[in-house]
TORTORRO-882384 format. One record per residue (C-alpha): residue number from 1; x, y, z; residue in one letter. Coordinates in steps of 0.25 Angstrom, whole numbers, always signed. Each point is the difference from the previous one (the first is absolute). Last residue first. Layout:
<rec><resi>NUM</resi><u>X</u><v>Y</v><w>Z</w><resn>a</resn></rec>
...
//
This chain:
<rec><resi>101</resi><u>+57</u><v>+16</v><w>-190</w><resn>e</resn></rec>
<rec><resi>100</resi><u>+10</u><v>-6</v><w>+12</w><resn>d</resn></rec>
<rec><resi>99</resi><u>-2</u><v>-15</v><w>-5</w><resn>d</resn></rec>
<rec><resi>98</resi><u>+1</u><v>-11</v><w>+10</w><resn>v</resn></rec>
<rec><resi>97</resi><u>+5</u><v>-14</v><w>-6</w><resn>g</resn></rec>
<rec><resi>96</resi><u>+7</u><v>-4</v><w>+13</w><resn>m</resn></rec>
<rec><resi>95</resi><u>+14</u><v>-1</v><w>-7</w><resn>d</resn></rec>
<rec><resi>94</resi><u>+0</u><v>+15</v><w>-1</w><resn>p</resn></rec>
<rec><resi>93</resi><u>-1</u><v>+2</v><w>+15</w><resn>t</resn></rec>
<rec><resi>92</resi><u>-11</u><v>+4</v><w>+8</w><resn>p</resn></rec>
<rec><resi>91</resi><u>+3</u><v>+6</v><w>+14</w><resn>e</resn></rec>
<rec><resi>90</resi><u>-7</u><v>-8</v><w>+11</w><resn>i</resn></rec>
<rec><resi>89</resi><u>-6</u><v>+9</v><w>+10</w><resn>q</resn></rec>
<rec><resi>88</resi><u>+2</u><v>-6</v><w>+15</w><resn>k</resn></rec>
<rec><resi>87</resi><u>-12</u><v>+3</v><w>+8</w><resn>v</resn></rec>
<rec><resi>86</resi><u>+2</u><v>+8</v><w>+13</w><resn>p</resn></rec>
<rec><resi>85</resi><u>+0</u><v>-8</v><w>+12</w><resn>k</resn></rec>
<rec><resi>84</resi><u>-12</u><v>+3</v><w>+9</w><resn>t</resn></rec>
<rec><resi>83</resi><u>+3</u><v>+3</v><w>+14</w><resn>p</resn></rec>
<rec><resi>82</resi><u>-2</u><v>-12</v><w>+9</w><resn>p</resn></rec>
<rec><resi>81</resi><u>-13</u><v>+4</v><w>+9</w><resn>l</resn></rec>
<rec><resi>80</resi><u>+2</u><v>+5</v><w>+13</w><resn>f</resn></rec>
<rec><resi>79</resi><u>-11</u><v>+11</v><w>+0</w><resn>n</resn></rec>
<rec><resi>78</resi><u>-1</u><v>+14</v><w>+2</w><resn>e</resn></rec>
<rec><resi>77</resi><u>-15</u><v>+6</v><w>-5</w><resn>s</resn></rec>
<rec><resi>76</resi><u>+1</u><v>+6</v><w>+14</w><resn>t</resn></rec>
<rec><resi>75</resi><u>-11</u><v>-1</v><w>+12</w><resn>v</resn></rec>
<rec><resi>74</resi><u>+7</u><v>+6</v><w>+14</w><resn>v</resn></rec>
<rec><resi>73</resi><u>-2</u><v>+13</v><w>-6</w><resn>s</resn></rec>
<rec><resi>72</resi><u>+9</u><v>+12</v><w>+6</w><resn>k</resn></rec>
<rec><resi>71</resi><u>-2</u><v>+12</v><w>+7</w><resn>g</resn></rec>
<rec><resi>70</resi><u>+7</u><v>-6</v><w>+11</w><resn>t</resn></rec>
<rec><resi>69</resi><u>-11</u><v>+4</v><w>+11</w><resn>k</resn></rec>
<rec><resi>68</resi><u>-13</u><v>+0</v><w>-8</w><resn>k</resn></rec>
<rec><resi>67</resi><u>+5</u><v>-13</v><w>-8</w><resn>e</resn></rec>
<rec><resi>66</resi><u>+2</u><v>-6</v><w>+15</w><resn>l</resn></rec>
<rec><resi>65</resi><u>-14</u><v>+4</v><w>+4</w><resn>e</resn></rec>
<rec><resi>64</resi><u>-7</u><v>-5</v><w>-13</w><resn>l</resn></rec>
<rec><resi>63</resi><u>+8</u><v>-14</v><w>+2</w><resn>r</resn></rec>
<rec><resi>62</resi><u>-5</u><v>+0</v><w>+14</w><resn>a</resn></rec>
<rec><resi>61</resi><u>-15</u><v>+3</v><w>-3</w><resn>s</resn></rec>
<rec><resi>60</resi><u>+1</u><v>-11</v><w>-12</w><resn>k</resn></rec>
<rec><resi>59</resi><u>+5</u><v>-11</v><w>+9</w><resn>a</resn></rec>
<rec><resi>58</resi><u>-11</u><v>+3</v><w>+9</w><resn>i</resn></rec>
<rec><resi>57</resi><u>-10</u><v>+0</v><w>-11</w><resn>k</resn></rec>
<rec><resi>56</resi><u>+5</u><v>-12</v><w>-5</w><resn>g</resn></rec>
<rec><resi>55</resi><u>-2</u><v>-7</v><w>+14</w><resn>g</resn></rec>
<rec><resi>54</resi><u>-15</u><v>+6</v><w>+1</w><resn>k</resn></rec>
<rec><resi>53</resi><u>-4</u><v>-5</v><w>-14</w><resn>k</resn></rec>
<rec><resi>52</resi><u>+6</u><v>-13</v><w>+2</w><resn>g</resn></rec>
<rec><resi>51</resi><u>-8</u><v>-2</v><w>+12</w><resn>a</resn></rec>
<rec><resi>50</resi><u>-13</u><v>+3</v><w>-6</w><resn>e</resn></rec>
<rec><resi>49</resi><u>+5</u><v>-11</v><w>-10</w><resn>a</resn></rec>
<rec><resi>48</resi><u>+2</u><v>-9</v><w>+10</w><resn>n</resn></rec>
<rec><resi>47</resi><u>-16</u><v>+2</v><w>+6</w><resn>e</resn></rec>
<rec><resi>46</resi><u>-5</u><v>+0</v><w>-15</w><resn>s</resn></rec>
<rec><resi>45</resi><u>+8</u><v>-12</v><w>-5</w><resn>m</resn></rec>
<rec><resi>44</resi><u>-3</u><v>-10</v><w>+13</w><resn>g</resn></rec>
<rec><resi>43</resi><u>+4</u><v>-1</v><w>+13</w><resn>s</resn></rec>
<rec><resi>42</resi><u>+7</u><v>+13</v><w>+8</w><resn>a</resn></rec>
<rec><resi>41</resi><u>+3</u><v>-3</v><w>+16</w><resn>d</resn></rec>
<rec><resi>40</resi><u>-1</u><v>+16</v><w>+2</w><resn>v</resn></rec>
<rec><resi>39</resi><u>+14</u><v>-1</v><w>+6</w><resn>s</resn></rec>
<rec><resi>38</resi><u>+6</u><v>-10</v><w>-10</w><resn>e</resn></rec>
<rec><resi>37</resi><u>-6</u><v>+8</v><w>-12</w><resn>a</resn></rec>
<rec><resi>36</resi><u>+7</u><v>+13</v><w>+5</w><resn>i</resn></rec>
<rec><resi>35</resi><u>+13</u><v>-7</v><w>+3</w><resn>q</resn></rec>
<rec><resi>34</resi><u>+0</u><v>-7</v><w>-14</w><resn>r</resn></rec>
<rec><resi>33</resi><u>-3</u><v>+14</v><w>-7</w><resn>t</resn></rec>
<rec><resi>32</resi><u>+10</u><v>+8</v><w>+7</w><resn>s</resn></rec>
<rec><resi>31</resi><u>+10</u><v>-11</v><w>-3</w><resn>l</resn></rec>
<rec><resi>30</resi><u>-3</u><v>+0</v><w>-14</w><resn>e</resn></rec>
<rec><resi>29</resi><u>-1</u><v>+15</v><w>-1</w><resn>a</resn></rec>
<rec><resi>28</resi><u>+13</u><v>+3</v><w>+8</w><resn>l</resn></rec>
<rec><resi>27</resi><u>+7</u><v>-12</v><w>-10</w><resn>a</resn></rec>
<rec><resi>26</resi><u>-4</u><v>+8</v><w>-11</w><resn>t</resn></rec>
<rec><resi>25</resi><u>+5</u><v>+14</v><w>+5</w><resn>f</resn></rec>
<rec><resi>24</resi><u>+15</u><v>-7</v><w>+3</w><resn>i</resn></rec>
<rec><resi>23</resi><u>+0</u><v>-7</v><w>-14</w><resn>l</resn></rec>
<rec><resi>22</resi><u>-3</u><v>+14</v><w>-6</w><resn>e</resn></rec>
<rec><resi>21</resi><u>+10</u><v>+7</v><w>+8</w><resn>a</resn></rec>
<rec><resi>20</resi><u>+11</u><v>-10</v><w>-2</w><resn>e</resn></rec>
<rec><resi>19</resi><u>-2</u><v>+1</v><w>-16</w><resn>n</resn></rec>
<rec><resi>18</resi><u>-8</u><v>-9</v><w>-7</w><resn>m</resn></rec>
<rec><resi>17</resi><u>+2</u><v>-7</v><w>-13</w><resn>h</resn></rec>
<rec><resi>16</resi><u>+0</u><v>-16</v><w>+6</w><resn>d</resn></rec>
<rec><resi>15</resi><u>-12</u><v>+3</v><w>+7</w><resn>r</resn></rec>
<rec><resi>14</resi><u>-7</u><v>+1</v><w>-13</w><resn>l</resn></rec>
<rec><resi>13</resi><u>+4</u><v>-13</v><w>-5</w><resn>n</resn></rec>
<rec><resi>12</resi><u>+1</u><v>+2</v><w>-15</w><resn>q</resn></rec>
<rec><resi>11</resi><u>-11</u><v>-3</v><w>-10</w><resn>a</resn></rec>
<rec><resi>10</resi><u>-1</u><v>+13</v><w>-6</w><resn>k</resn></rec>
<rec><resi>9</resi><u>+7</u><v>+11</v><w>+7</w><resn>l</resn></rec>
<rec><resi>8</resi><u>+2</u><v>+14</v><w>-3</w><resn>g</resn></rec>
<rec><resi>7</resi><u>+1</u><v>+4</v><w>+16</w><resn>k</resn></rec>
<rec><resi>6</resi><u>-13</u><v>+10</v><w>-2</w><resn>i</resn></rec>
<rec><resi>5</resi><u>-6</u><v>-10</v><w>-9</w><resn>e</resn></rec>
<rec><resi>4</resi><u>+1</u><v>-11</v><w>+11</w><resn>k</resn></rec>
<rec><resi>3</resi><u>-5</u><v>+9</v><w>+10</w><resn>y</resn></rec>
<rec><resi>2</resi><u>-13</u><v>+2</v><w>-7</w><resn>p</resn></rec>
<rec><resi>1</resi><u>-4</u><v>+14</v><w>-5</w><resn>m</resn></rec>
//
Protein backbone atom coordinates (compact mmCIF):
# COMPACT_ATOMS: atom_id res chain seq x y z
CA UNK A 1 0.00 0.00 0.00
CA UNK A 2 1.44 3.38 -0.97
CA UNK A 3 2.47 5.54 1.98
CA UNK A 4 0.09 8.35 1.00
CA UNK A 5 -2.83 5.90 1.22
CA UNK A 6 -1.76 4.83 4.72
CA UNK A 7 -1.83 8.50 5.76
CA UNK A 8 -5.11 9.18 3.93
CA UNK A 9 -3.53 11.89 1.79
CA UNK A 10 -4.39 12.91 -1.75
CA UNK A 11 -2.36 15.86 -3.03
CA UNK A 12 -0.79 16.98 0.25
CA UNK A 13 2.95 16.89 0.90
CA UNK A 14 3.76 13.59 2.60
CA UNK A 15 6.55 15.00 4.81
CA UNK A 16 4.18 17.55 6.30
CA UNK A 17 2.20 14.64 7.75
CA UNK A 18 5.01 12.45 9.11
CA UNK A 19 5.63 12.02 12.81
CA UNK A 20 9.09 12.49 14.32
CA UNK A 21 10.19 8.87 13.90
CA UNK A 22 9.01 8.71 10.28
CA UNK A 23 10.99 11.86 9.48
CA UNK A 24 14.11 10.52 11.20
CA UNK A 25 14.07 7.21 9.34
CA UNK A 26 13.43 9.02 6.04
CA UNK A 27 16.43 11.24 6.75
CA UNK A 28 18.52 8.16 7.62
CA UNK A 29 17.60 6.55 4.29
CA UNK A 30 18.49 9.71 2.37
CA UNK A 31 21.77 10.25 4.21
CA UNK A 32 22.79 6.60 3.80
CA UNK A 33 21.93 6.69 0.11
CA UNK A 34 23.90 9.87 -0.50
CA UNK A 35 26.98 8.68 1.38
CA UNK A 36 26.94 5.28 -0.36
CA UNK A 37 26.59 6.97 -3.77
CA UNK A 38 29.48 9.31 -2.95
CA UNK A 39 31.71 6.50 -1.65
CA UNK A 40 31.37 4.49 -4.86
CA UNK A 41 31.34 7.60 -7.07
CA UNK A 42 27.97 6.54 -8.49
CA UNK A 43 27.01 7.97 -11.85
CA UNK A 44 23.96 7.28 -13.92
CA UNK A 45 20.56 5.93 -13.01
CA UNK A 46 21.48 2.30 -12.34
CA UNK A 47 24.38 3.05 -9.97
CA UNK A 48 22.35 5.64 -8.06
CA UNK A 49 19.35 3.30 -7.90
CA UNK A 50 21.60 0.63 -6.37
CA UNK A 51 22.84 3.15 -3.79
CA UNK A 52 19.21 4.04 -3.09
CA UNK A 53 18.29 0.41 -2.46
CA UNK A 54 21.21 0.01 -0.07
CA UNK A 55 20.40 3.25 1.77
CA UNK A 56 16.76 2.25 2.08
CA UNK A 57 17.76 -1.16 3.40
CA UNK A 58 19.83 0.47 6.16
CA UNK A 59 16.87 2.62 7.26
CA UNK A 60 14.47 -0.32 7.04
CA UNK A 61 16.73 -2.45 9.20
CA UNK A 62 16.98 0.31 11.82
CA UNK A 63 13.20 0.86 11.75
CA UNK A 64 12.46 -2.83 12.20
CA UNK A 65 14.93 -3.04 15.09
CA UNK A 66 13.26 -0.10 16.84
CA UNK A 67 9.80 -1.59 16.27
CA UNK A 68 11.01 -4.90 17.69
CA UNK A 69 12.43 -3.22 20.82
CA UNK A 70 9.42 -0.96 21.46
CA UNK A 71 6.59 -3.15 20.21
CA UNK A 72 5.22 -0.11 18.33
CA UNK A 73 5.00 0.56 14.62
CA UNK A 74 6.91 3.58 13.36
CA UNK A 75 4.58 3.90 10.37
CA UNK A 76 1.17 5.21 11.44
CA UNK A 77 -1.95 6.47 9.72
CA UNK A 78 -1.68 9.61 11.86
CA UNK A 79 -1.57 12.76 9.78
CA UNK A 80 -1.78 16.45 10.48
CA UNK A 81 -4.74 17.31 8.27
CA UNK A 82 -7.13 19.80 9.79
CA UNK A 83 -10.18 18.03 11.20
CA UNK A 84 -13.11 17.98 8.85
CA UNK A 85 -15.96 20.19 9.94
CA UNK A 86 -19.39 18.59 10.06
CA UNK A 87 -21.75 19.93 7.44
CA UNK A 88 -24.48 21.95 9.09
CA UNK A 89 -27.92 20.81 8.04
CA UNK A 90 -30.48 23.53 7.45
CA UNK A 91 -33.84 22.88 9.01
CA UNK A 92 -36.63 23.36 6.47
CA UNK A 93 -39.05 26.15 7.26
CA UNK A 94 -42.62 26.49 5.99
CA UNK A 95 -41.64 29.35 3.67
CA UNK A 96 -39.18 27.04 1.85
CA UNK A 97 -42.07 25.18 0.24
CA UNK A 98 -40.97 21.78 1.57
CA UNK A 99 -43.75 19.29 2.27
CA UNK A 100 -43.39 16.66 4.98
CA UNK A 101 -45.53 14.23 2.95
